[in-house]
N, C-alpha and C positions, 0 to 999 in steps of 0.2 A: 808500455804502446811508442808503436813509433811514426811519427808522424814526417810525410816526407811532401818537400817546400820543393816548390819546380816554379809555380808562376802568382804567388804569393799567400805570400807567411799565414800559419793558424792564427785565426783573431782572438780577440780576448773572451769573447765571451766563451767561445772555446773555451779557452786558457780555463776558465775561472766554471768549468762544470767538471775538463779534468782534474781541478783540486780540488774542486767541491765532492764530489766520489774519490776522490784520495787516491788517484788514479796514478803513477810512476811515468812520465808522460819525457820522452828524446825526441827534438827536433831534428831531422836532415837537413841543408840547407842546397842542395842541389838549383838553386837560381845563377847560382854564375858561372854553373858550368858548359861549357860546348852543349847540343845537342848530337853534338857526331863523334860518340868518344867508342870504346871498348869494351866489349862485354871485363875485361880487365882493371879497362883502369877505373870502370865503377864496383866494379870489386875491393878497388884499395883503395876508392873512395870511403865504402859501403860500411870496409869492414875497419881498415888501418887506418885513416885520417881523422882527426881528429879535430882539425879548425873548424870541420862543415858541420857539425851537432850541439848541440845543447841541450835542456835539460830544461824541458817546458815546465814540469816538477815535478819533481823528487820526493817521496814520502816519506825517506828514511833520515831524506835532509837534516829538520831539525831535530829529531833521535836524537843524529851521534852530533849533531852544528853545541847541542848544548852539554850532551854527554863532553866534547872538547871546551868548553868552556868553563865545565864544570870544573875541567883538571888541570886546566890551566890555573884555577882558581886559589887551588891546590895547594900547588905545587910556590906560585906566587905567596900564603904568609907560614913555609913552610924553611 
C-alpha cells in the first residue's frame, strides 16, 4: 500500500490497523513540495527520490532483521 501525504500525515490509528493486518505500507510525504510543479518533477520525486519516502510498516523487515542478527551472532562466535 502507498500512502501519499499532502496536508497531514497518516495517523497512528491507521498505522496500527496497517500493522495489525500485516500490510506493508510506504508513505510518500509531499507536504513540503510546492504545489506548482511539473509532471516531470513529480515523476522524479515519486520514482527516484528516497528522501520523501518512509515505511509505515514493512511486513518482511522483522524476518530479515532477525536473519541478519542470527548471521552476525554466528560470525561473532566463529
